[in-house]
N, CA and C atoms as a LAMMPS dump frame, in Angstrom:
ITEM: TIMESTEP
0
ITEM: NUMBER OF ATOMS
204
ITEM: BOX BOUNDS ff ff ff
-5.0000000000000000e+02 5.0000000000000000e+02
-5.0000000000000000e+02 5.0000000000000000e+02
-5.0000000000000000e+02 5.0000000000000000e+02
ITEM: ATOMS id mol type element x y z
1 1 1 N 293.51 180.801 -308.448
2 1 2 C 292.807 179.811 -308.225
3 1 3 C 291.806 179.712 -309.212
4 2 1 N 291.071 178.358 -309.832
5 2 2 C 290.267 178.161 -310.967
6 2 3 C 289.494 176.868 -310.312
7 3 1 N 288.022 177.029 -310.713
8 3 2 C 287.201 175.742 -310.312
9 3 3 C 287.441 174.733 -311.584
10 4 1 N 287.462 173.274 -311.234
11 4 2 C 287.125 172.555 -312.174
12 4 3 C 286.185 171.599 -312.203
13 5 1 N 285.796 170.704 -313.056
14 5 2 C 284.555 169.78 -312.971
15 5 3 C 285.132 168.226 -312.671
16 6 1 N 284.508 167.842 -311.814
17 6 2 C 284.938 166.246 -312.086
18 6 3 C 284.183 165.399 -312.885
19 7 1 N 284.796 164.479 -313.678
20 7 2 C 283.964 163.934 -314.666
21 7 3 C 283.431 162.52 -314.091
22 8 1 N 282.562 161.792 -314.8
23 8 2 C 281.865 160.705 -313.8
24 8 3 C 282.763 159.618 -313.917
25 9 1 N 284.145 159.691 -314.606
26 9 2 C 285.227 158.839 -314.443
27 9 3 C 286.111 159.458 -313.202
28 10 1 N 285.717 160.617 -312.354
29 10 2 C 286.296 160.862 -311.409
30 10 3 C 287.678 161.648 -311.879
31 11 1 N 287.9 161.932 -313.007
32 11 2 C 289.061 162.574 -313.817
33 11 3 C 288.762 164.178 -313.646
34 12 1 N 289.67 165.12 -313.6
35 12 2 C 290.019 166.282 -313.874
36 12 3 C 290.81 166.879 -314.767
37 13 1 N 290.647 168.106 -315.265
38 13 2 C 291.397 168.831 -316.15
39 13 3 C 292.332 169.939 -315.415
40 14 1 N 293.659 169.97 -315.403
41 14 2 C 294.223 171.075 -314.895
42 14 3 C 294.259 172.264 -315.75
43 15 1 N 293.591 173.33 -315.594
44 15 2 C 293.6 174.628 -316.348
45 15 3 C 295.024 175.042 -316.906
46 16 1 N 294.961 175.467 -318.003
47 16 2 C 296.256 175.605 -318.832
48 16 3 C 297.176 176.498 -317.984
49 17 1 N 296.447 177.568 -317.532
50 17 2 C 297.276 178.548 -316.816
51 17 3 C 298.157 178.194 -315.721
52 18 1 N 297.367 177.278 -314.961
53 18 2 C 298.045 176.578 -313.945
54 18 3 C 299.283 175.724 -314.336
55 19 1 N 298.8 174.871 -315.47
56 19 2 C 299.945 173.897 -316.124
57 19 3 C 301.084 174.865 -316.557
58 20 1 N 300.796 175.684 -316.944
59 20 2 C 302.005 176.793 -317.485
60 20 3 C 302.928 177.315 -316.217
61 21 1 N 302.14 177.813 -315.286
62 21 2 C 302.95 178.32 -314.362
63 21 3 C 303.718 177.583 -313.409
64 22 1 N 303.129 176.079 -313.523
65 22 2 C 303.836 175.175 -312.721
66 22 3 C 304.82 174.368 -313.525
67 23 1 N 304.976 174.779 -314.769
68 23 2 C 305.524 173.81 -315.736
69 23 3 C 305.396 172.185 -315.802
70 24 1 N 303.999 172.056 -315.758
71 24 2 C 303.659 170.613 -315.821
72 24 3 C 303.373 170.251 -317.042
73 25 1 N 304.006 168.806 -317.481
74 25 2 C 304.108 168.39 -318.768
75 25 3 C 303.005 167.382 -319.023
76 26 1 N 302.452 166.856 -319.991
77 26 2 C 301.856 165.546 -320.25
78 26 3 C 302.625 164.402 -319.893
79 27 1 N 301.701 163.563 -319.149
80 27 2 C 302.368 162.194 -318.627
81 27 3 C 303.232 162.541 -317.437
82 28 1 N 303.232 163.928 -316.994
83 28 2 C 304.011 164.009 -315.624
84 28 3 C 303.351 163.447 -314.479
85 29 1 N 303.764 162.754 -313.432
86 29 2 C 303.151 162.476 -312.32
87 29 3 C 302.763 163.641 -311.275
88 30 1 N 301.667 163.742 -310.658
89 30 2 C 301.482 164.833 -309.823
90 30 3 C 300.932 163.923 -308.238
91 31 1 N 301.507 164.382 -307.142
92 31 2 C 301.203 163.844 -305.696
93 31 3 C 299.786 164.55 -305.668
94 32 1 N 299.032 163.818 -305.102
95 32 2 C 297.41 164.138 -304.626
96 32 3 C 297.987 163.995 -302.952
97 33 1 N 297.659 165.019 -302.294
98 33 2 C 297.703 164.943 -300.608
99 33 3 C 296.418 165.515 -300.072
100 34 1 N 295.683 164.643 -299.37
101 34 2 C 294.282 165.189 -298.788
102 34 3 C 294.628 165.791 -297.263
103 35 1 N 294.387 167.166 -297.292
104 35 2 C 294.721 167.776 -295.896
105 35 3 C 293.776 168.622 -295.618
106 36 1 N 292.91 168.093 -294.313
107 36 2 C 291.976 168.823 -293.605
108 36 3 C 290.718 169.205 -294.746
109 37 1 N 290.63 168.144 -295.264
110 37 2 C 289.05 168.438 -296.22
111 37 3 C 289.398 169.034 -297.614
112 38 1 N 290.623 169.104 -298.056
113 38 2 C 290.952 169.664 -299.216
114 38 3 C 292.086 168.957 -300.031
115 39 1 N 292.365 168.987 -301.007
116 39 2 C 293.53 168.212 -301.832
117 39 3 C 294.503 169.087 -302.454
118 40 1 N 295.627 168.951 -301.976
119 40 2 C 296.884 169.552 -302.587
120 40 3 C 297.723 168.708 -303.773
121 41 1 N 297.995 169.47 -304.84
122 41 2 C 298.473 168.563 -305.836
123 41 3 C 299.985 169.189 -306.046
124 42 1 N 300.823 168.226 -306.121
125 42 2 C 302.074 168.936 -305.918
126 42 3 C 302.996 168.246 -307.125
127 43 1 N 303.356 168.84 -308.373
128 43 2 C 304.151 168.179 -309.308
129 43 3 C 305.506 167.275 -308.745
130 44 1 N 305.331 166.01 -309.264
131 44 2 C 306.546 165.376 -309.07
132 44 3 C 307.643 165.525 -310.206
133 45 1 N 308.849 165.812 -309.856
134 45 2 C 309.832 166.21 -310.962
135 45 3 C 310.891 164.759 -311.229
136 46 1 N 310.977 164.593 -312.332
137 46 2 C 311.892 163.45 -312.37
138 46 3 C 313.373 163.79 -312.177
139 47 1 N 314.206 162.773 -312.285
140 47 2 C 315.446 162.832 -311.378
141 47 3 C 316.284 163.677 -312.375
142 48 1 N 316.011 163.808 -313.757
143 48 2 C 316.823 164.454 -314.481
144 48 3 C 316.802 165.842 -314.325
145 49 1 N 315.911 166.276 -313.908
146 49 2 C 315.458 167.695 -313.977
147 49 3 C 316.128 168.167 -312.626
148 50 1 N 316.449 167.437 -311.636
149 50 2 C 317.07 167.869 -310.497
150 50 3 C 318.731 167.859 -310.465
151 51 1 N 319.226 167.389 -311.818
152 51 2 C 320.554 167.575 -311.932
153 51 3 C 321.286 168.737 -311.955
154 52 1 N 322.307 169.066 -311.202
155 52 2 C 322.93 170.48 -310.884
156 52 3 C 322.462 170.937 -310.154
157 53 1 N 321.371 170.882 -309.377
158 53 2 C 320.727 171.88 -308.438
159 53 3 C 321.63 172.071 -307.223
160 54 1 N 322.809 171.233 -306.969
161 54 2 C 323.799 171.842 -305.751
162 54 3 C 325.095 172.191 -306.168
163 55 1 N 325.123 172.381 -307.553
164 55 2 C 326.434 173.041 -308.178
165 55 3 C 326.684 174.199 -307.559
166 56 1 N 328.022 174.168 -307.148
167 56 2 C 328.457 175.463 -306.454
168 56 3 C 328.39 175.464 -304.931
169 57 1 N 327.786 174.34 -304.346
170 57 2 C 327.619 174.563 -303.154
171 57 3 C 328.913 174.034 -302.219
172 58 1 N 329.209 174.543 -301.355
173 58 2 C 330.586 174.276 -300.45
174 58 3 C 330.422 173.05 -299.612
175 59 1 N 331.331 172.216 -299.904
176 59 2 C 331.462 171.058 -299.284
177 59 3 C 332.504 170.885 -298.097
178 60 1 N 333.5 171.929 -298.005
179 60 2 C 334.428 172.052 -296.782
180 60 3 C 333.742 172.544 -295.682
181 61 1 N 333.041 172.017 -294.941
182 61 2 C 332.213 172.589 -293.711
183 61 3 C 332.94 172.453 -292.574
184 62 1 N 333.242 173.345 -291.662
185 62 2 C 334.232 173.152 -290.482
186 62 3 C 333.102 172.263 -289.622
187 63 1 N 334.033 171.227 -289.12
188 63 2 C 332.928 170.478 -287.928
189 63 3 C 333.331 170.791 -286.736
190 64 1 N 332.605 170.675 -285.792
191 64 2 C 332.519 170.909 -284.439
192 64 3 C 333.628 169.692 -283.701
193 65 1 N 334.198 170.308 -282.775
194 65 2 C 335.371 169.576 -282.244
195 65 3 C 334.59 167.975 -281.812
196 66 1 N 333.651 168.09 -281.039
197 66 2 C 332.978 166.63 -280.708
198 66 3 C 332.33 165.826 -281.791
199 67 1 N 332.431 166.43 -283.065
200 67 2 C 331.899 165.607 -284.257
201 67 3 C 332.993 164.939 -285.031
202 68 1 N 334.169 165.106 -284.516
203 68 2 C 335.314 164.654 -285.589
204 68 3 C 335.607 163.19 -285.272
C-alpha cells in the first residue's frame, strides 16, 4: 500500500513497485471502479495477452440427459 498525491489536473502516478507487480505498461488502460467511498484500479489486458489461456482445456464434457 502506498499513498499518492492528486495533481491540480486530477492526475496520479502509479508507484513503480505497484506497476511492476501488476505488470502495468505505459499506455495501458486501467479500469477505475468506485466502491463504498474508495477507488479500485484494475488493469485491462489487451486481447493478444489472453491468447492461449484456455490451451489444454477439456472440451468433451458429458452432458446431462435432459440437456441433449
